[in-house]
N, C-alpha and C positions, 0 to 999 in steps of 0.2 A: 250747333249750339248746345244741344242736349248732351252730346258726347263731351264737350268741354266742361259742362256742369258736373258730369259724372267723374271726370278726371280731377276736377277741383275738390269734389266731395271726398274722393279717395285719398288725395293728398292731405286733406284736412284730418281725416281719420288716422292716417299714418303719422302725422305730426302729433296728434293727441296721444297715440300709443307710445311714441318715442318719449314724449314728455312724461308720461306715467312711468315708463321704464326707468328714466333718469331719476325721477323722484323716489321711486322704490329703492333704487340702488343707493342713493344718498342716505335715505332713512335707514336702510339696513346697515350701512357703514357706520352711521352715527350710533346706532344701537350697539353694534359690536364694540365700538370704542368706549361707549359708556359703561358696558358691563364686563369688559375685559379687565383682569387684574393687573395687566401690564400695559404700559404705553410704549409706543415705538421710540427708537433712537436712544434708549437708555443704556444699551449694552456696550461694553468695550472690554476686549481681552487685554490683560495686563502685560504679561511677558510677550513681546512681539513675536508674531508668526506662530504662536502656540494657541491651540484651542482646547477646550475641555474634552476629555475622553471618558469612555465608560470605565476606565481603570483608575481614574482619579477618585479621591474621596470628596464628594460634594458636601460643602458646608454652607448653609444659609444663615446670614446674619443681617439684621437691619441696622441702618446707620442714619439716624435723624440728624438734621443740621445742628441742633443744639447739643448733641451727644456724640459727635463724630470721633472725638478723641477716645471715648470709651470703646466704641466699636473697633478702632484701630488697635487698642490694647488687647482686646479679645483675639483679633486676627493674629497679632504678633505672638501671643502665647500659643495659639494652635500651630502656627507655622514653625515656630522655634522648637517645639517639642515633638514634631512629627517626623518620622523617618520615611514616610511615604508621600506621594504627590497628593496635594490637597488643592481643590479648586473652590474658590470662594465666590458665592453668589451674594453680592452686597446689594440689598434692596433699600431704596430710599425714595424720597419725593423729589420733584424736579429741581427745586432751588438748591439742593445739596449735591447734585451730581458733579459739578465742576469742582467743588471744594473737596469732595472725597477723592477724586482723581488726582488733584494737586497734592493732597496729604500723602497719598500712596507714592506717587512718582518722585516726590522730593525727599523721601525718607528711605530707610532700609527695606521698607515693604515693597519697593519697586520690583523686587524679585519674585513676588507671589504671582500665582495665576488667579485671575479674577475676572468677573464680569459685573458691571454695575447695571442694575435693573430698576427702572422707574415704576413704582407702584401707583396704580390709579385709584385714588380715594373715592371716586364716584361709584366704585363697585360696592361700597358700604352704604350708599344712600338708602335710607329707610330701614336700615338694619341695626343701627346703634342707638341705644337709649342714652341721652346726654346726662342722665341722673347718676352721678357717682361722687363718692366722698373723696376720690382721688382723680381729678380731671386729667392728670397726665396719663392715666391708664386708658383714656379714650383716644389717644393718638392713633391715626390710621395705621401706622406701622405695627401697632400692637396686634393687628388682625392679619398680618401677612402669613402667619403660621397656618391659617385656615386654607390657604391657596397654594400650598407647596407644589402640587403636580403642574400647576400653570407657570411656575417660576423656573424650575429646573428644565433646561432646554435640551439636554442630551438624553441618551437612553440609560440613565441611571436607574437602578432597581430600588435604591434607597437613598436617603439623605439625612444628614445631621442638622438639626436646627438648634441655634444658640442665641440666647438673649445677649444684649450688649453689655450687661453688667456681670459678665462671666469671665473667669480666667481659667485656662486649661493648663494643668500641670503634668498630665500624662500624654501618651501618644493617642491621638484622636482615632486611629485605626482600631484600637481596642474597643472603644465605644461603638464605632461604626459596624464592627463585626459581631455585635451582640446577636445571639440566636433568638429570633422572634418565634413565639409559639404559633402553631398553625391557626390561621384565621385572624391573627392580630395585625393591625395596620400600623401600630406604633409601640414604642417602649418608653416609659416614663419612670421617674423615681417616686415611690410611694411616700407620703408625708409621715408615715409611721415606721419607716425602715431604718432610722438611724438612732439606736439607743443612746449614744453619747450626746445627742442633741436634745433628748426628751426633757431633761431638767430645765435646760435653757428655754426651750419652747414654752413650757408651762409657766416659767417665771415672767415672761413678757406677754403672755396671752395671745400667742400666734394661733392662727387657724390651721388645723390639720385634719378636719373632718368636713363632710358635706354640709353640715349645719352652718358653717361659716360662709358658705357661698350661695346656697339656695334658700329662698324664702318659703319655709315649710308652712306658712300660713295660707299659701295659695294651693288650691285644690289640684291644679295641674302638676305641681311639684310633688305633692303627696302621691298622686296616681302613678308616678314613675316607679314607685316601689323601692326607692333607695333609702336605706337606713341612714338617718341623719348622723349617726355616730360612726359610719364607715369612713375609712381613711381616704382623704383626697390625694391628689398628686399635683406636682408643679409642672406646668407646660412650658417653662422657660428653657428647658433642655430636653430634647427627645430625639429618637431615631424613628424615621417613618419609612415604611415599605410603600413605595409609590404605586405599585401595581395593586396591592390590596386596598390602598386608600381610594384609588379610582373605582375598583370593583365594588367596594362598599358605599361608594358615593358619599364619602365623609364630608367633603366640602358642602354639598347640598344639605346634609343633615345639620352641619354647624350653622349654615345660613338660616335654616328653619328655626333653630332655637334662638338665634339673634333676633329674628323678626318677631317671634313669640314674646320676647322680653320687651320689645318696643310697644307691643299691644297690651301686655298684661303685667309688666314690671315684675318678672319672676325672680330676679336676683340682684338687680342693680342697687337695691337698698339693703342688701345683706351686709353682714359685719365686715367681710373682706373688702368691699368697696369697689371691686373691679367688674367689668362686664365681658372681658375676653376669656377669662378662665372658666366660668360656669358652663358655657356651651361644650367645651372640651370635656369637662367632668361628666356631663350628661351623656354625650355621644360615646365616650370611651369607658363608661362605667363597666367594670368587671370584664373589659375586653382589651387589656393591654398587658404587655410583658414588662416586668420590673427590671430597672437598671440597677447595676451594682451600686450600693449606697455611696461608695467613695467616688463615684463618677457624678455625683450631684450633691455636694455638701453646700447647703443653702442657709438662708436666714441671716447671712452676715450683715445685711443692711436693715435689719428689723429694729435694732436698738443700738445707740451709741455707747452704751454702758456694759453690755453683756458680751463676754469674749469666750472663744473656744480655747482649749489647750493648744499651744503652738505645735506640739508633736503630732496632734491629730490633724491639724491643717497641713502639715508637711507631707503626711501620708496620703492626703486627698488627691484625687486625680483632677477634680474640677471644683472650683469655688464660685459661689453665686451670691452676690450682694443684693438679693431681692429684698424689697422693702423701701422705705423712704430715705434711708441714710446711705448714699452712694460713695464709693471710694475716691471719686474725683471731687467730691464736695467735702464739707466739714460741718459737724463732727461725723466720724465714721470709725469703725474698728478694723484692725488688721490691714492698715493702709499699705504697709511694706510689701505684702503679698501681691497687691495689685500694682503698685508703682514700679515694681521690677519689670513690668512689661509695657508700661506706658511710654509712648513715643511723643515728644513735644510736637505741637502743631507747627509746621514750618511757616505758617502765615501769622502765628501768634494769636489767633482768634479763640482757640480753645485753651483755656488755662485752668489749672488746678486751684481749688479754694483751700487755703491752708491758714492756720492761725499765725 
């Protein structure tokens, strides 16, 4: 009888241990799913039987459901103007995966090499301050650029990131092959690098310095030692060295400054109105290589009344309609440069707004 009790007690202890082990495993899996930037089953290779290779030029672009047509125009411009193999990492949220795949497979884009990746917005929980003068800048996909090493799945040494309101007129390999300075994890275009745009920038009051993005009334901002009149940069187009990014723990640093803003409101009330750009301005301050200005001609979406000389735009390698006035909407300037690459939505859901 005593032996039976001992056996029963042993079995009970064993069952308790098994239960704890299963509970721990479940909790661990839930934690990984919650904090991973990607969710499973989002990927699909485009051209059948072809996978990405380390010789492809990797390009990351986000495609939100409401702006799928914009992302397809960007992809079309890159693909059409490149002499080399490009692999597109198209990052989106769950509801748009099927629509993106259909858009690609039923148009000329069916020939591209691509993978659709589902971004997990839970990774941003507690890190984004909802206070913004432009709510659209709070979209989860606006923060994908913070997590690049987690998105590119092959052994690529570097990657090109493009916003969806961009048109590429040059060969993307030229941008991809930029020589990064030693110790630099990325290359951006300085907001003071384009003399032909300076007059236009001043005329519409655009922000080109740190003063427009950081709240210098806050002590923690002042303690950074960044001169408020120093030139900012635009993170809508950049080249990232993934090895250096990981080595310097850039993603953790960016998340740190996101969390600080939630607690202390360091920049979300600044003039520029966004909360995705300031962390990058802080983390990469004086630590980035500058891109050839013609590879990021921007501000095309800032005003519906201010235009660039057409000869200047024709020479540009990349055009960026950053700002409120987008080329698929109306009003907007230089629409013909964008419409050249637009591919109508085969489902008819994404349509252009025109007078």
